[in-house]
C-alpha positions as CSV (number, residue, x, y, z in Angstrom):
1,M,12.1,2.7,19.4
2,A,11.0,1.9,15.8
3,M,13.6,1.6,13.1
4,L,11.4,3.7,10.8
5,D,8.2,5.8,11.2
6,W,6.2,3.4,9.1
7,N,3.0,5.5,9.2
8,E,4.8,8.5,7.8
9,Y,6.7,6.4,5.3
10,R,3.4,4.8,4.1
11,G,1.9,8.3,3.8
12,Q,4.8,9.4,1.7
13,I,4.5,6.4,-0.6
14,L,0.8,6.9,-1.1
15,A,1.4,10.6,-1.9
16,R,4.0,9.8,-4.5
17,L,1.7,7.1,-6.0
18,G,-1.0,9.8,-6.3
19,E,1.5,11.8,-8.3
20,I,2.2,8.8,-10.5
21,G,-1.5,8.3,-10.9
22,K,-2.0,11.8,-12.2
23,L,0.9,11.4,-14.7
24,S,0.1,7.8,-15.7
25,P,-3.4,6.8,-14.6
26,D,-3.5,3.6,-16.7
27,T,-0.4,2.3,-14.8
28,I,-2.2,2.7,-11.5
29,R,-5.4,1.3,-12.9
30,G,-3.5,-1.7,-14.2
31,Y,-1.7,-2.2,-10.9
32,T,-5.0,-1.9,-9.0
33,A,-6.6,-4.5,-11.3
34,L,-3.8,-6.9,-10.7
35,G,-4.1,-6.5,-6.9
36,G,-7.9,-6.9,-7.0
37,A,-7.9,-9.9,-9.3
38,G,-7.2,-12.5,-6.6
39,A,-9.9,-11.1,-4.4
40,K,-12.5,-11.8,-7.0
41,T,-12.0,-15.5,-7.0
42,G,-12.9,-15.9,-3.3
43,H,-10.5,-18.8,-2.8
44,L,-8.4,-17.0,-0.2
45,D,-9.6,-14.5,2.4
46,A,-8.2,-11.0,2.5
47,K,-6.1,-11.7,5.6
48,T,-4.4,-14.7,4.0
49,R,-3.7,-12.7,0.8
50,E,-2.0,-10.0,3.0
51,L,0.1,-12.6,4.8
52,I,1.2,-13.9,1.5
53,A,2.0,-10.4,0.4
54,L,4.2,-9.9,3.4
55,A,6.1,-13.1,2.8
56,V,6.7,-11.9,-0.8
57,A,7.6,-8.4,0.3
58,I,10.4,-9.5,2.5
59,T,11.9,-11.7,-0.2
60,L,11.8,-8.6,-2.5
61,R,13.1,-6.3,0.2
62,C,10.4,-3.8,-0.5
63,D,9.8,-1.5,2.5
64,G,6.8,0.1,0.9
65,C,5.2,-3.3,0.4
66,I,6.0,-4.2,4.0
67,S,4.5,-0.9,5.3
68,V,1.2,-1.2,3.2
69,H,0.6,-4.9,3.7
70,T,1.5,-4.9,7.4
71,A,-1.1,-2.2,8.0
72,A,-3.7,-4.1,5.9
73,A,-3.0,-7.4,7.6
74,K,-3.3,-5.8,11.1
75,K,-6.5,-4.1,10.1
76,L,-7.8,-7.5,8.9
77,G,-7.0,-9.1,12.3
78,A,-3.7,-10.7,11.6
79,T,-1.7,-11.4,14.8
80,K,2.0,-11.0,15.3
81,E,2.2,-14.8,15.5
82,E,0.5,-15.2,12.1
83,I,2.7,-12.6,10.6
84,A,5.8,-14.4,12.1
85,E,4.7,-17.7,10.5
86,A,4.1,-16.0,7.1
87,L,7.5,-14.4,7.4
88,G,9.0,-17.7,8.2
89,V,7.7,-19.1,4.9
90,G,9.2,-16.2,3.1
91,I,12.5,-16.7,4.8
92,S,12.6,-20.4,4.0
93,V,11.7,-19.9,0.4
94,N,14.4,-17.2,0.1
95,A,16.9,-19.6,1.6
96,G,15.7,-22.4,-0.6
97,A,15.9,-20.3,-3.7
98,A,19.5,-19.3,-2.8
99,L,20.3,-23.0,-2.3
100,V,18.8,-24.0,-5.6
101,Y,20.4,-21.0,-7.4
102,S,23.7,-22.1,-5.9
103,T,23.7,-25.1,-8.2
104,R,24.1,-22.6,-11.1
105,T,27.5,-21.7,-9.6
106,F,28.7,-25.2,-10.0
107,D,27.2,-25.4,-13.5
108,A,29.2,-22.2,-14.4
109,F,32.3,-23.6,-12.7
110,D,32.1,-26.8,-14.8
111,A,31.6,-24.8,-18.0
112,A,34.5,-22.4,-17.3
113,P,37.6,-22.8,-19.3
């Protein structure tokens, strides 16, 4: 049993984005331009960009991002194994960031009266 009906959720997000697009079309155009900018360079293929997006999505804890980019990655031929490897990168970066950020705690401790 799935934790969430991801297809329904993705549909709900896209519907709401359509509403935002009607109210603020430049916001959606700007977002779309950002998303498409990387594709124009041709340095990374679309599947690799989607795998990177998934690694970033889990570090941001964005269910909408997970839903959209998982569907796109699967459509582009990404396997569960490739997704797991990409997620592993995201997990390690998140843990690494927490470790590095932990040094700020000791900095604050040393500065405290």
